[in-house]
Phi, psi and omega in degrees: 000322178298320179297319179297319178298317179299319179296318180296318178297321180295318179295318179298319179297320179296321179295320178296320178296318180296321179291326181280342182276125179290146176277118183282126176288163179298133181295140177293152181265117180270127185216147162262170179298319179297320179292321178297317179297317179297318180293320179295316179296323181289320190262342189289123182291334179297317179292320178300317179297318180295322178294319178295320177299318179296316179298321178295323181296330180285353174275340183295317176302325178295322179297316178291323183293341180300337179295338179285338187264154180291152176250120182243128182230145173262142183231145172218127185226133173232134184225134170236125184220164171291144183298130179081010181293145175227147174290122185249349181210158176097001179192170179277336179270168183216063185281160173283140180258118182253149169294133181191163167222125186218151174229152181184184180236146174234139185232136173226140181218124176286134175270308177198144170237023175058042170095355182296310181296320179300318178294322178294321178296314179297319178300316182294322177297316180294319178292325176295318176297322178295320178294328175295324176291329174299318177297321177295323178293319177298320178298315179297320177299318180295318179297321179295311181296321178298313179297317180296316180292321177302313179292327178296322177295315178298318179296315180297321178295321178295322178294321176300317178299317178298317181296319179295317178296322179295318178299316180297316182294316181287332174296319178297316179296317180298319179296318180296314181295320179298318178296319179293324179294321178295329178275005180064021176271339175228158182277163175296332177298319178298317178297321178296316178300317180296321179291323176299315178297322178295314180295325177297321178294322178295321176298317177301319180295316179298316179296320180294319178294322177294319178297322179296315179298323181295312182288333174293322176295322177295317179295321178299321178294319179296321181275354181059046174242179183303139185293338180263017179290136171257151188238144168242107190252146178271129180265113179289157177300153178295126183285168174282156176296164183300131177257153179106159180284151181298319180299323178293322178293323178295317178296322177297319179296316180295337179270327191250344183295124185296326181291331177286321174301318181297317182288330173295321176294322177296324177298313179296321179295320179296322178294321177296323180292326175300316178297322179293318179292325177295326181293346176297338181284349181264161180294163174238124184246131180215160178251136179237141179213151178209145178203150179180187181232156179236088183291338181215134178172177179292157185299336181291344184261124178297159180287337178232154174215156178190145180200151176217145181203171178240140184239128177246115181254112184249116177288129179245305179206130177221034178074030180062026180298311184293324178296318179294321179295320178293319179296319177299315180298319179296317180294320178292326176295319177295321178296319178296322178297318179292324176296325176295317177298318179297320180295321178299318179297315182292324178294315178300319177297314183296322178294317180298315180296316180297321179297315180293319178297323179295317178299314181297317180296323178294318178296323181295329177300311179296319181293319180290328176295320175295321177300319179296318179299315180294320180294322178295318178296316180297321179295316179298318178294317180296322179293319178295316180298320180292318180298327180272000178078022181266353180212170181267171177295336180297317180297318179294319179298317179296322178295322177296315179298317180296321180294315180297317179298320180293321179297317179292323179296322178296316178299313180298318181295320181299311184279335173295321178296318179297321178294319179295323178295321177295321180294323176299315179300321179294316185294329181267004177080025182267352178274109183220000000 
């Protein structure tokens, strides 16, 4: 019984300790933009899939190149037949079928197919390089989305900070007006207006906190980490606007964008395939050989056998199949060329638009900062006028709203410019 009591006391003590111990929430994840990009590239399954596809594509040239090498096969044959049997149907020949058991090797070696295999190998190499560029494009897309989401989290956090400051400031005003109303120095209407502004600020704070949680969930998905992860992010300094002439940036994009590199490689691969299809019209020359032993069989079959020969396969007529295949390859090559031209046009357009948006976003940063200064001055004047009884609560309320809008506009302009700067880097192929 004493042992049972001791056990019960020990369990009770453990429960008390567990109840007294606070449950530690998940530690926030501290990241810089470079660390976030590295984590996204490491964890994102889309990039992993693209890399595996590229690796698989580099096996295709080996598959085509196998036609250059000899093919060696082992054979074993056993036959039991009626004596004197001959094949009477199913073929043009009519050989005698002998009882036998034989083993041997057969060898085939292509001599030449007049360039078809060589073109197929080159085509496969080019397509593998193009698939590698697809992986690079996926990587750039991931870096862009990571950067945009990272900045969205910073922006949402900045808006939360503005909302919290607004709640504190309006709480102070509401308390002051309420005290004055109790002293009969201000009307109850003034107190009501102040409380309305305070509640409006609280609504703004709730919405800002919800927006922050939403973009944090998006960033967690991009980084492939737990969905309830909270982040503490480092805000890099505001970059300078894009330097350089627009034409130079367009040329850089046409040179560095991975999807354009990829389609150029696809164009070259399509041209190689045209050559391969054209080579179907030429003969195919190969060497065939066979050798083996017959350990058991009828006396008519020698104990050893061996033969070697050369085979010339000359296409004469196949219903214009090869001509149609070559024409199809040529048309598809022309279509790929036109898609490349279209992509160049769209890339030049996107770079131009990104360049203009970057300029506009940079100007907006300066304008919103001036707006904030003016709004802060107007708010201070409105507050002074209200305190001296020279204006109504409506004027002060409007000044408060204008100040809050200006603060949020400054935050939005700052991070919009950073996003536009990131988009320019993406459009010119600098995100790698």
